[in-house]
C-alpha positions as CSV (number, residue, x, y, z in Angstrom):
1,Y,-5.7,-25.4,-19.8
2,R,-9.0,-23.4,-18.8
3,D,-8.4,-24.4,-14.9
4,I,-4.8,-23.0,-14.8
5,D,-6.0,-19.8,-17.1
6,I,-9.0,-18.5,-15.0
7,P,-7.2,-18.1,-11.6
8,I,-4.1,-16.8,-13.3
9,S,-5.8,-14.0,-15.8
10,T,-8.2,-13.1,-12.6
11,F,-5.4,-12.6,-10.6
12,G,-3.3,-10.4,-12.9
13,S,-6.0,-8.3,-14.1
14,F,-7.0,-7.4,-10.4
15,S,-3.7,-6.8,-9.5
16,Y,-3.0,-4.5,-12.6
17,T,-6.4,-2.4,-12.1
18,S,-5.9,-2.1,-8.5
19,T,-2.3,-1.0,-8.9
20,F,-3.4,1.9,-11.4
21,M,-6.0,2.9,-9.3
22,W,-3.8,2.9,-6.1
23,T,-1.4,5.1,-8.2
24,F,-4.3,7.6,-9.1
25,C,-5.6,7.7,-5.3
26,Y,-2.1,8.4,-4.1
27,A,-1.9,11.3,-6.9
28,L,-5.2,12.7,-5.6
29,D,-4.2,12.4,-1.8
30,I,-1.1,14.9,-2.7
31,Y,-3.3,16.9,-4.6
32,L,-5.8,17.2,-1.9
33,Q,-3.2,17.6,0.9
34,L,-1.7,20.5,-1.0
35,R,-5.1,22.0,-0.9
36,D,-5.4,21.6,2.7
37,K,-8.7,18.7,2.3
38,E,-8.7,15.4,3.3
39,I,-10.3,12.6,2.4
40,P,-10.5,9.3,4.9
41,A,-8.0,6.5,4.0
42,R,-11.2,4.0,4.2
43,S,-12.7,5.9,0.8
44,Y,-9.3,5.3,-0.8
45,H,-9.4,1.5,0.2
46,V,-12.9,0.7,-1.1
47,L,-12.3,2.8,-4.2
48,C,-9.3,1.0,-5.0
49,W,-10.1,-2.7,-4.0
50,G,-13.7,-2.0,-5.1
51,F,-13.4,-0.8,-8.3
52,A,-10.7,-3.3,-9.3
53,A,-13.0,-6.2,-7.9
54,I,-15.9,-5.1,-9.8
55,L,-14.1,-4.8,-13.1
56,T,-12.3,-8.0,-12.5
57,A,-15.5,-9.7,-12.1
58,L,-17.0,-8.0,-15.0
59,Q,-14.3,-9.2,-17.3
60,G,-14.3,-12.9,-15.6
61,V,-18.0,-13.0,-16.8
62,L,-17.5,-11.7,-20.4
63,D,-14.3,-14.0,-20.7
64,H,-15.4,-17.1,-18.9
65,V,-19.0,-17.4,-18.3
66,V,-20.9,-15.9,-21.0
67,S,-18.4,-16.8,-23.4
68,D,-19.4,-20.4,-25.2
69,Y,-16.1,-20.2,-27.4
70,P,-15.3,-23.7,-27.9
71,F,-11.3,-22.7,-28.2
72,P,-10.0,-24.6,-25.0
73,Y,-6.9,-22.3,-24.4
74,C,-6.1,-18.9,-23.0
75,I,-7.4,-16.6,-26.0
76,L,-10.3,-14.5,-26.1
77,P,-13.1,-14.9,-28.5
78,P,-13.3,-12.2,-30.8
79,D,-16.6,-10.8,-29.6
80,H,-15.4,-10.2,-26.2
81,T,-11.8,-9.0,-27.3
82,L,-13.1,-5.2,-27.5
83,A,-14.9,-5.2,-24.0
84,K,-11.7,-6.8,-22.2
85,Y,-9.7,-4.2,-23.9
86,L,-11.8,-1.4,-23.1
87,S,-12.3,-2.2,-19.5
88,F,-8.7,-2.7,-18.9
89,Y,-6.9,0.2,-20.6
90,L,-9.5,2.8,-20.0
91,V,-8.2,2.4,-16.7
92,I,-4.6,3.0,-17.6
93,A,-5.4,5.6,-19.7
94,F,-7.7,7.7,-17.1
95,V,-4.8,7.3,-14.8
96,M,-2.4,8.2,-17.1
97,V,-4.4,11.4,-18.1
98,S,-5.6,12.6,-14.7
99,V,-2.4,12.1,-12.5
100,P,-0.1,14.7,-14.2
101,V,-3.1,17.0,-14.6
């Protein structure tokens, strides 16, 4: 199942992370427009897609390359679970806290 798990989990992680980052950038852009400031759209693209790609690559390295966990299914090894949750849920927490502020 690893041949199916790796692309699906990578795509899902990248999609969720980039969606949360786009939500943050949308709120940031509205805030800056109210303050009569502007950031080029290219900066938003670099931030959202780049940050999501970096986090997804780090998660992929932790989950699938470094891990020598012998269980062949889509279950995280116990020593990588905390890193996976922190790298994914910290982004969500950051967006949820910073957007209303």
